N, C-alpha and C positions, 0 to 999 in steps of 0.2 A: 574513407570509405574505397574500400578496395575494391578493383575490377571484379573479383571473385563474388563480392556480395552484391553489387549493383551493375546493371546492364551500361554498356558504355554510350556516355553522354555525348551527345552530339553538339559540336561546338562551332557549327558554322551558320553562315547566315541565311535565311528563309529564302526561297525561290521564287519567282514570279508567277507561279501557278499557285502559290497558298495562299488559301483565303484570307489568312492574317494580313498578307504582304497586299493584296488587293483591296481591303480596308483602310489598310495606313495610306494607300496611294489615294484612296478618294477623299481623306480627311488632310490631303495636302501635303504628306511626307515624304521625303527625297531621300533616293536609294544611297546608302553610304552616309546617311547622315542620323546623329541620336535624336532619340524622342524630346519633346520638351519644348519650353519658348524660345530656349537660346540653344536649340539641339545639342547638349551636354550629356545627354541619355546613354545608356548603353547602345552598342552598336549590334551586339549580336542578342537574340533570344537567351531567354535565363533557359541552360541545359537542363534537359529532364533526363531522370536516372528510375531504371526500373528496379522496384525491390526484388529480392528473390529468397528473401527470410522473412521470420515473424516478430525480428524485433522493430523496436519503435524508430521512426525517422531518425533522429537524431544520434541514433546508438554509433558508436564509432566501432568498436572492437568487440570481439566475443570473448566471453569467458572461457578457459579452457575448462573441461570437463571436470578435470580436479579440484579446481576453484568452485564449481557448482555443486559438486559431492560434498564437499568440504563447509559450504554455507548451509547445504539442506541440513548435513548433520549437525552443524552447530545450531540452527532451529531447532532441529529435533530435540537437541540435549537441553538448550532453554527452554523449551515447551514441557518436557517430561521433568524439570528441575521446578518449574511454576506450578505443575500439578501437584508435586510432591510437598510443596509448601504449603497450596492450600488445602491438600488432603490434612496435612498436619493442623492447619489452624481450624478446620474443622473439627479433629479429633479435641483438640483443647478445648475448642467452646465448647463442646459437647459434655466435657469433663467438668466445666464451670456449672453449665446450666444444670447437671445432675447434682453438684453439690448444693447451689442453691435451693434446688428443689427439697433435697435431705434437710437442708437446713430450716426450710418453710415447715417441713411436716415435723421436726423435732419442736420450733418453738409451738405449732400448734399442740403435740402431746404436753409438753411445759404448763401453756396456760389450762389444757383440760384438767391436768390434776391441780393445780393452783385452786381451780375452782371448785372441783369436787372435795378439797380439802378444805375449803372456806366452808361448804354447805353440808357436807357429811363427812366431818373429819373420823368417824368412826368405821368408813368403810374403806379409807385410803390405809 
């Protein structure tokens, strides 16, 4: 993470006026030693960084504007393609449904004709 993205980190030990320093002293900590039972811990506090952007905490580098635009264009093209294929699928489904409905009507007509032929052969 660069200095332009984050504020400068303070890598210095805390001074004696710090509240944390005073609390540690009350708990038996000695200045210049690490934390922990065998004093193996860190000697300096964890550095703090001021974030000056809207990216996530773990973001290392920024994407260039061209890459972002390309990604957006690719996503838009994919979305457009998906919509077209959905539209085609919908049209095909509609045609199939219409054909089935027409087939049902034809079967009903044929049944009616056969029925009338059986009972009123003179009229058909």
